[in-house]
C-alpha positions in Angstrom: 120.6 71.1 75.5 120.4 68.1 77.8 118.0 65.3 77.3 116.2 66.3 80.5 115.6 69.9 79.2 114.3 68.5 75.9 111.9 66.2 77.8 110.7 69.1 79.9 110.2 71.3 76.8 108.2 68.4 75.2 106.1 68.0 78.3 105.2 71.7 78.3 104.0 71.5 74.7 102.0 68.3 75.2 98.3 68.3 75.5 97.4 67.7 79.1 94.6 65.4 78.1 96.1 63.1 75.5 99.8 64.0 75.6 99.9 64.8 71.9 102.2 67.5 70.5 101.8 69.6 67.4 104.2 68.0 64.9 104.7 71.2 62.9 105.4 74.0 65.3 103.3 77.1 64.9 105.1 79.9 63.1 106.5 82.8 65.2 104.1 85.1 63.2 101.1 83.0 64.1 102.2 82.7 67.8 102.6 86.5 67.9 99.3 87.2 66.2 97.3 84.8 68.4 99.1 86.1 71.6 98.4 89.7 70.6 94.7 88.9 69.9 94.3 87.0 73.2 95.9 89.8 75.2 93.5 92.3 73.5 90.5 90.0 74.4 91.7 89.7 78.0 91.9 93.5 78.1 88.4 93.8 76.8 87.1 91.3 79.4 88.8 93.3 82.1 87.1 96.4 80.9 83.8 94.6 80.9 84.3 93.5 84.4 84.9 97.1 85.4 81.8 98.1 83.6 79.7 95.6 85.5 81.3 96.6 88.8 80.5 100.2 88.0 76.9 99.3 87.2 77.2 100.6 83.7 74.2 100.4 81.3 73.3 96.8 80.3 73.2 97.7 76.6 76.8 99.0 76.7 78.0 95.9 78.6 76.3 93.6 76.1 77.8 95.5 73.2 81.2 95.0 74.6 80.5 91.3 75.3 79.5 90.9 71.6 82.8 92.6 70.6 84.9 90.3 72.7 83.0 87.3 71.5 83.7 88.3 67.9 87.4 88.7 68.8 87.6 85.2 70.3 85.9 83.7 67.3 88.5 85.4 65.1 91.3 83.8 67.2 89.6 80.4 66.8 89.4 80.8 63.0 93.1 81.7 62.9 94.1 78.6 65.0 91.6 76.4 63.0 93.2 77.5 59.7 96.7 76.6 61.0 95.3 73.3 62.3 93.8 72.4 58.9 96.9 73.5 57.0 99.4 71.6 59.2 98.1 69.0 61.5 95.2 67.8 59.4 97.2 67.8 56.1 100.0 65.9 57.8 97.7 63.2 59.2 95.9 62.7 55.9 99.2 62.5 54.0 100.2 59.8 56.6 97.1 57.9 55.7 95.1 58.8 58.8 91.7 59.7 57.4 90.0 59.4 60.8 91.2 63.0 61.4 88.1 64.1 59.4 86.0 63.0 62.3 88.0 65.3 64.6 87.7 68.2 62.1 83.9 67.7 61.9 83.6 67.7 65.7 85.7 70.9 65.8 83.5 72.6 63.2 80.4 71.7 65.2 81.8 73.5 68.2 82.3 76.7 66.2 79.0 76.7 64.3 
């Protein structure tokens, strides 16, 4: 692997806003689970789009929207757990207790 390909790989994993990378890579199992769940939610949303285009009953559309919202929340919980178990623990172990502010902000977004 060349230095250029390593840099390109790092650039692709970096946050577009702050440039930070996840120090402990996500496990292949977590990646597969999250990807599978996202694909399922996308499929649900495509189905809901079709329901709207077909003028299906509002109550049925809303029921499906609630289901996809629940699915997305489950994905968020899975990623949050990984974040707490890896990124947050690592930063606290390194002496960075300011990470607790980030965690509180994240919790607020999901409550």
